[in-house]
C-alpha positions as CSV (number, residue, x, y, z in Angstrom):
1,M,44.1,-15.9,26.7
2,P,41.3,-13.3,27.0
3,K,40.3,-11.0,24.1
4,M,42.2,-7.7,23.7
5,K,40.1,-4.6,24.7
6,T,40.0,-1.6,22.4
7,H,41.4,1.6,23.8
8,S,38.3,3.7,24.5
9,S,39.8,7.1,23.7
10,A,41.5,5.8,20.5
11,K,38.3,4.4,19.0
12,K,36.7,7.9,19.3
13,R,39.7,9.7,17.7
14,F,40.9,7.3,14.9
15,K,39.4,5.4,12.0
16,V,41.0,2.8,9.8
17,T,40.4,3.2,6.1
18,G,39.7,0.4,3.7
19,S,43.3,0.3,2.6
20,G,44.5,-0.1,6.2
21,K,45.7,3.5,6.8
22,V,44.6,5.4,9.9
23,K,42.8,8.7,9.7
24,R,42.7,11.4,12.4
25,F,41.3,14.8,12.8
26,Q,43.6,17.8,13.3
27,A,44.2,19.7,16.5
28,K,43.8,23.5,17.1
29,T,40.1,23.6,15.9
30,S,38.2,23.8,19.2
31,H,38.6,27.5,20.3
32,M,40.2,30.8,19.4
33,M,39.1,30.4,15.8
34,R,38.6,34.1,15.3
35,N,42.4,34.6,15.4
36,K,42.9,32.1,12.5
37,S,42.6,33.0,8.9
38,K,39.9,31.5,6.7
39,K,42.6,29.6,4.8
40,A,43.9,28.1,8.0
41,K,40.5,27.0,9.2
42,L,39.7,25.5,5.8
43,R,42.9,23.4,5.9
44,L,42.2,22.2,9.5
45,R,38.7,21.0,8.5
46,D,39.7,17.8,6.7
47,A,41.0,14.6,8.3
48,V,44.6,13.5,7.7
49,V,46.5,10.2,7.7
50,V,48.4,9.3,10.8
51,H,52.2,9.4,10.3
52,E,53.8,6.0,9.5
53,H,55.9,6.1,12.6
54,N,52.8,6.2,14.8
55,E,50.5,4.0,12.7
56,D,51.5,0.7,14.4
57,R,50.9,2.1,17.9
58,V,47.5,3.4,17.0
59,K,46.5,0.1,15.3
60,R,47.6,-1.8,18.4
61,M,45.3,0.5,20.5
62,L,42.4,-0.2,18.1
63,C,43.2,-4.0,18.1
64,K,43.5,-4.0,14.2
């Protein structure tokens, strides 16, 4: 059986933490930022953990 290949777009978008959770960056940060409040932009800056329902799917794409 050949090795599993990592999904190329997934490895650019997700990162597995030391405890095994999956981090992702948030959407709505690429354009039209002048319409968003400073508070909204501040909240979108940090990465968040992938929801538990999607975590298995993302880990399968990352071969973890």
